[in-house]
N, C-alpha and C positions, 0 to 999 in steps of 0.2 A: 429619542426620549430616554432610551436605555443608557446611551452614552453619557447624557447629562447626569443621570442618577449615579453612574459610576464615578464621575468626576466629583460630584458633591460628597459621596461616601468616602472616597479616597482623601479629599481635602479635610473633611471632618475628623477622620481617624488619624491621619497624619498630624493634624493640628493638636489633637488631644495627646498623642504620643509625645510630640515635641514639648508640649507644656509640662507633661509629667517628667520627662527627662530633664528639662530645665529646672523644675522645682527640686528634683532629687539632686541635681548638680549643685544647687545653692545649699541645700541642707547638708550634703555630704562633701562639700568642697575640700575640706582638709583630708579626708580619706582618699578622695579621688586623686588629689595631688600627691599623696604618699605613694600610691600605686604608680602614677606617672613618673615620679622621681626615681622609683626603683627601676622602671623600664628604661628610662634614659641612662641611668647608671650602668645597667647591664649592656645596653647598646654600646656605650662608650668603652666599657670593659672589653667587649668583643672587638672593637676597633683597635684597642691597644694590643690585644692578643695577636690579631692579624698583622699589625705593624711590627710587633716583636718577632714573629715567625719569619716574616719577609726579611728583616734585618739580619737575623741569624743565618738564614739561607744565603744571603748575600755575603756574609762573613765566611761561611763554609766554602762557598764557590770561589771566593778570592784566595783561599788557602790552596785549593786544588788546581788552580791555574798554574800552568808551567811556563809562565812568561818571565820577563826580566824583573817583574815587581817582587821584591823580597818582603815588603811590609803588607801583610794582609790588612784589610780595612777593619782595624780593631774598634773603630768608632761604631761600626755596624753591630758588632757583638755587644758593646756597652749599651747602645740604644735599644737593641733587641731585648736584653735582659731587663733593663729599666722599664720598657714598655710592658713586658709580661708581668713584672712585679706590680706595675700600676693597674693592670687588668685584674690581677688577683685581689688587690686592695679594693677595687670597685665591685668585684663580685661579692666580696665579704661585706662591704658597707656601701651599697649602691647610692645611698642618699648623700654620700660624701660629695657627689657631683653638684648637689645643691649648694654646698658650702663653697666649692671651688668657683662655680659660676657667680655666686654672690660676691666673693672677694674680687674677682675680675671686674664685675659690674661696679663695685664700690670704687676701685681704682680709677676706672673710666669716668665715673661720676665726679670724683674728686678733681681729676685733671680738667675735665670739661667745665666744671663749676668754677675752678680757679681761672681758667682762660676767659670765661664769661665775665667774672668780676674784673679782671684786668682790662678787658674790652670796654666794660661799662665806665671805668675811670677814664680811659682814653676818650670815649665818646663824650663824657662830661666835660673834659678839658676842651674838646672841639666844639662845645656848646650844642651838642646834638639834642634834639628833642627825644623824650622817652628813653634816655640813657639808663634810667633806673630800672627799666624792665629787664635788661640784661643783668643788672646787679641782683635783682630779686631772684631770677632764675638761676643765677650763679650761686647764690647763697643756698637756695633750695637744693641744688645739685651737690654742693659741698656737704650739707647736712645729711642727705640721703646716702651719699658715698661713704661718709664716716659711719653711719648706722650699718651699712652693708658690710663694712670691714670689721667693725667692733662686734656686731651680732650677725655673722654671716648666715648661720643656719636659720635663725628666727626670721631674718629679713627675707631669705630665699623662700621659706615656707609661706610667709605672709603674701609675698608677691605672687607665688604660685596659686594660693587660694584665691586671690583677687582675679587672676587670669581665668581660673575655673569658673568663678562666679560670673565674669563678663561673658564667657562662652555660654553659660547657662541662661543668662538674660537674653542673649541672641536667640537661643533655642525657644524660649518662651515667646518672644516677639514673633519669631517665625511661625510658631504654633498658632498664635492669635491671628496672624495674617492668613494662614491656611483656613482657619475656621471662618473668618470673615469672607474669604474667597468662596468657600463652600456655600455659605448662606446667600451670598449675592448671586451665585450661579443658580441656586435652587429657586430664587425669586424671579429669575429672568425667564 
């Protein structure tokens, strides 16, 4: 009996906490994504710093080798310096990563959309049914890709907010599920 009471209490408390977190996530989606954008920017900056240091160490070790090779790996020095510079830029403006990801996503969406439109016309020539579905998705991809490239920061922020809101909805649903579970266990 005591174990049943613990399960019910845990389910109800967890359910309430998850719902509160989900509601807070929806209300503060923009702020949450700002923090996440900074964290991702700093992590990527750290990766750049590590890659830069490794490349500079490789360059220095290629200079100190006493073998036949006269040319030290200058590319390692260049990559190392550029990596550290990129890391510094991302430490100063970590949200730049949102811009970079949006531009890459935009290019991908443009290319993918273009290929879908091309495939749709080929499918139409082949008298395929529902060829226009590829055309519609291709046009949507091209429009989203263009928006991501033209307005990269805004696009990235909006996509990020939507992502946080979706996670928040999952938390709310999970909270409701926990509460229902607790209530059903208490009635059993």
